[in-house]
N, C-alpha and C positions, 0 to 999 in steps of 0.2 A: 470236075464238072465246078462252074463257080455259082455259089450259093449264096443268099443274104438271108439275115434275120435281123428283123427291127423290133425291139423291144420297148414298150412306151409303159414307165411304171408310174407311180405316186410320185417319184423324186426325178428321175431322170429318163431320158430317151437315147436309145443306142441303136446305131447300126453297126452291123459287124458282116464282113464278106468273107467266105470260106472257100477253098479250095477241098471238093470232098471227094474222097477215093473209093472203088469199087468195096472195099473193105471195110467200109463205114467209118473209117477214120477220117481226118479232117486236118486242115492247117489254116489257122486265122492269117489271113492276108493284110488284114486293117481294119479298124473300127474309128466311129466318130461318135462323140458322147455329149450331149447337153442337158444341163441340171434345170430342166423346165419347171419341175415341181408342181405340175398339174393338178396334184391332189390336195394343193394347200387351201384350206379354206371349205373344204367339200365336206360338210356335215351330214347326218341322215336327212334324206330328202332335198338335198341341195344340189346344184350343177356345176361342173366345170365352167370357170367365169370365161366371158369373152376374150379378155386379154390373154388368157391362158391358151384357148383355141387358136388366136391368131398367131402365137407363139410357134403351138404346135404345127399348123399348117405351114409356116414359113419354114420350120424345121424339115418337114417331109418334102418340100419343094427343093430345098439344097439336096436331101438325101436322092431325090428321083434325078437330079441332074448329074450326081456322082454314080449312080447305078447305070444311066446311060451312057456315060464315060467310060465306064469299065466294061460295058456291055453284059450284065448280068442281068438274066431274065428270071431265074428261080428265085423268088423271094417271097419268104415267110413273114408276116407281118402279125405281132400279136400285142392286146391290151391286157393290163393287170387289174389292180386293185383300185385304182382311179376310176378306171371305165366301170368295175364293179359298184363302186359306191354311189357314182354319181347318177341322177335322174338323167341327164341328157347324154350319158355314154354310148348308146346306140347309135345317136345322130352324130355325136363327133367322130365315131368310130367310121360312119359312112362318109363323112367329108375328108377323112384320111384314106379311104379307100380309093375314091374318086381322085385323089392327087398322085397316089404311089402306084396305082393300078394292080394292085393285088389287094384281096380282102382281109381285111384286119379282124381276127378272130380274137376274140374276148372270152379268156381263160378264167374258168371258175376258179375258187381256191383250190380244189383239189387237182383240178388239171394242171394248174399251175406248180404243186407241188411233185406229181407225177413227173412232169417234163423237168423240173430241177432235180430230181432223184435220177432219172436217166441219165442226165449230163455228167452226173458226179459217178455213178457206177460204171459209165463207160470210159472212164479216165485215172482212175483208182484201183489198187488191187484189193478191195475189201469185200466181205464175204457178208456179215451180217452186222446191224446196228441200227441207228438213227441219223438220218440227215436232216439238217435243216437250211431253210433258204429264207434271210431276213432281209426285207426290201424296204422301201420308205414308206410303205401302206400296210405290210401285211407279214405276217410270219407263218409258214409253212414247217411242218415236223413230220417226217415221213418215216415209219419203221419199215424194215427190210430184213429179208432173211436169204441165204444163198443166194444174193443178188436178185432176189423176186421183192418187190413193192408189196406189203402187206397192209399198213393201214396209213392213210394221210390225214392230218388234223390242218385246221387251218384257224389262224386268228387274227384279230384285227390289232396286232402288236407293233405294227411298222416304226422304224426308228424315227422317219420326219414326222409322222403322225403323232407319236407319243411327246415328241420334243416340242411339238405347239400345244399340247394338252395338259402335259405337266411340268410344273417348275419345281416342286418338291419331289427330292429324292425319295424319301419314305414313302410318300402318295404312289409314284412311280413304280417301285419296287412292291407294294402292296397290291397294283392293280395286276403287274406281271404274275404274281405268284397266285393271286385268285383265278387267275385265266388259265394258268398251266398246269393247276392242280390236278387235272383230269389224266394227266400223261401218266405213263409206268415206266419203272426204273428200266434202263437201257440194258441191253444184253449185246455186248459186243463193241462197235467204236462209233463214236460220237464224230460226225463230219459236219462243217459249216461251208455254205457257200454264200455269196453275196460280197457286195464291195465293202461292207464294214468289217467283215471279218477277215477280209483279205487286208483292208488298211490296218487293223490291229496286228497282223501277222508280220507286216512288213515293218511296223513300229518295233515288234519285239526282235526282229531278225537285226534291225539297226541298232538297237540298244545292245544286245549282246554280241555285236562283232561278227554275226553268222555270215559264212562266205558263201553261200549260193544266192542269187539274184530273184528265183523264183519262189512263191509261196505254196506252189503247188505239191500238196503233201507234209506241208511244213506243220508239225503236232506243237502246239501252244498249251501251256499247264492252265487250268481252271484258276488256279491260285493267281496266275500272272494277270488274267482277265479280271480278278477280282481287284487286283493293286491297281491297275490302269482305271477300272470304271469309278473307282473313288477320286483318282485325280482328275479324270476328264468332266465329271460333274462340277468340278469347283473351279473350272476354268470358262472364260468365255470363247466365243467362235475365233476370234483372232489369236488367243493365246493355245488353243487346241491346233490351229494349222500351223504353228511354229514348231510342233512336235514332229520327229523325224516319221515319214510315211504317210502322213496326215495333210490330205491336200486342203486347200479353202473351202471347196464346195464339199467335201467330206466331212469339214470341221463342224458343222451343221447339223448332223446325225450322230458322229462317231460315239458322244457321251452316251444317249440314250441306248443307242445299239449294244453298247458294253454292259450296260446293265442287263438287258433282255438275254443277251447271250451268258453273262454270269450266272442269272436265275434259272434258265434252261439249263444249263450243265448240272447245277447243284440240284434241281428237281430230278433230274434222269440220273443223279449219282455217277456222273462221268467226270473223272480227274484231269482230262485232257481233251483237247479239240482237235482233230485233223482237219487243214483246211483245203477247200478244193478250189483251184483257179477256174472251174468251169462248172456250168449249173443249167439253169432255166434254158438259156438261148441256144446251147450245145445240145440238150433234149429237144427241142423243138425241132433243130436241125436235122436230127438223126432218127428222132422218135422210134428208137429201138435198142435192144442190146448190141454190144458188141462181144463177141466170143473169144478167148484167149487174147486178152487185151493187151498183154505186154508182147507177145509175138507179133499181133497185127501193128501195134504201134512202132515197133522196131522196124518192121516191114516198110512202113511209111518212112521213117526218117532215113533209110538206107536209099528209096527210091528218089527221094529228096536231093540226093547226091548223085542220081543218076549209076548207082551202083546195087548189083546184085546182093540180097542181104547173106552175108557170110554166117549162114547156121552152122557150117561144119565147125566152124570157130566157137561159136555160142554152146554148141552142144558138148564141146571136147571139156567143159567144166561143170562141176556140181555146184560150186559156191557160185550164188545169184550174183554176187558183186563183181567176182570174175567175170560171169557170163557177161554182165552189162559193159564193163569197162573192156573187153576184149572186144565186143562187137562193135563198139565206137570206135575204138582205137584202129581197127582194120579198115573201116569207112574212110578214117581221115586218111591211113596210110595209102589207100587205094586212089583218094580223091588227089593225092602227091603233096601232102604238107611236110615241109622238111622236119619238123618234129612233130609227129604224128601224135604222140603221147601227150606233149603240151596241148596240141590243138584239141583232143580229147578232153584234157580237164577243162579248157576254157569252154567247150560247147556245152558240156555238164554243167558247168558253173552258170551259166550266163542264160541256157535257154530252159522252157518249160518242157518237160518229158512226161507227156501224159503215160500213165500206166505202172507208174511207180510212186513210192511214197518218196519223201525227202531224204531220209536216211539211205535209202537204195543209192540214190544219185550222188548224194555225198561221199559215202564210201567208195563209190565207184569210180568219181572224180579224182579222190585221192590215190587210188591205184593207179590211174594214169599218171598223176603227178608224181609217184614214185617209181614209174616205169620210165619217165624223162629225167630221172637222176636229180629232181629238183625239190624234194619234199622237206619242207621247213619243221622246225620242231614245235612251232604252233600248231601245224596240223595234227601232230600225235594227239594233243590233247582232245581232238574231236573223235579220236576213235578206240580210246582207251578203255571203253566199256565193251568195246568188241575184239580188239585184236591189241597184242605187245608190238613193240616196234620191229624186233627181229622176224617174227612170224608174216606180218603184214609186208615188209620188204621183200621177203620169200615170195610172197604171192604175188606182188607187183613184177619181179625179176620173171617169175613164171608167166605172166601174161605176154611180158614182153618177148620171152622167147617163142612162145606159141604164136603171137600174131607175124613176128619177123619171119620164122619159119614157113607159114602158112602163104605168107604174101610173096616169099621167094620161091614157091611152089614146092615145098618139103611136105612130104604127106605128113597129116598130124597123127 
C-alpha cells in the first residue's frame, strides 16, 4: 500500500512516500525536502511570519500535485516544534490541512519522542538504552527497556534554535548542561536520529574511508563528536559546507548540533552513538512495533526481488554474518546475476538494510566478497577484530558451497 508522511518542523519540511507491507515493514520510494526554516524568529508569544506561511503553502501545493500524480491517498501530516511554539500554530495547521486534504496533527514533545523511538526500535536490533531525536527546534530523549518505551524527555534545544540564540560556545554549553542535568546515566545503547547526527556520521565515514555507504547502524565514538564540535564551532557556514557529508543547508545547524550531541552523550555516560537512518516519520507511518525485525525485513527484501525467502539456507548457519550473506547471495543467484557474490557485496555496500547494525552488514558484505574470490588486503583490516584471514576465507567458502548446492537443488 502506498502511503505518505509529511513532516513539517522548525527547520525543514519533508514529504516521504513509502510502500508499506502487511508485516509492517516498508520501502522508501522517494522524498522531497525543503529547508523552509519556519521556526526562525519564533519567540515566546510570537507567531509564524506571513512570508514563512506563504512558503509553506506553496510547498504543500507542490506536495499535493506530486501525491496526485503518484495516486497516493493515505497521507499522514504532522507538525512539530514550530507549531507548538507559535501562537498561530493551529491556524497555520488548518491552512495546510485545507491544501493537502489530510488533517495536520501537531505533535506534543512527548508524542514526537515516542514516534521517533518507534521508528528506531523497528529498524535496529536494539533492546535497551536511550534514543535521542535532535531537530531544528527541539531535542527528545527517550529511555527504553526490552524494546518498550519507558520515559520521554523534551527539551527546547533544537540545533537551529540554538544557532540563532547563542554565538558563544561557552554559553551554549552551559545552557545545554543546565537543561540536560535532569537525565539519568544510560543503561544500554545510545542511538541518535535526525539529519544532524546522520550528517556527522557521513562525515566520519568519508574521513575514515569507510566502505559502506549507509549510516544506518553506524557507530561513532563520542570522542570523535567532541573533536568535530570544536572544529565546526570555529567555521562559518560556507567553510562547514565544504566538509565531506555536510550540505549547504545542514551547515547552518551542524555546529550547534554537534555540541548538543556531545554534551548529551557525556551526561549520559555514553562512549559511542549508534546512528539510525530512520526515526519520527517512520514511527508516524507504522505507529506500532515490528516483531522479529531481522526476519521481517529480510522477508521484505526477498519479495522486492520477487523471490521466496530462502529460510532453509539462512537457518543452516548459526553464525549471524553467514546467515545474512548466504540469504542475500541466494537472492542474487536466483535473480540471475552472473556473479551473485559480487552482487551481494554491492547490494549490502550501497543499500540501507533495516534490522541490522553496520558491523553486521559490513562483515556479511565482505563474506560475499570473499566468496567471489576478490577480497583485497585492505578489507582484512576491517575484520581483524573479529576474524583472522584464514578463518574468514573458510567461512566465505562455506557460504558459497551451501548457496551453490541449494540453488542447484542439492539438499542441505
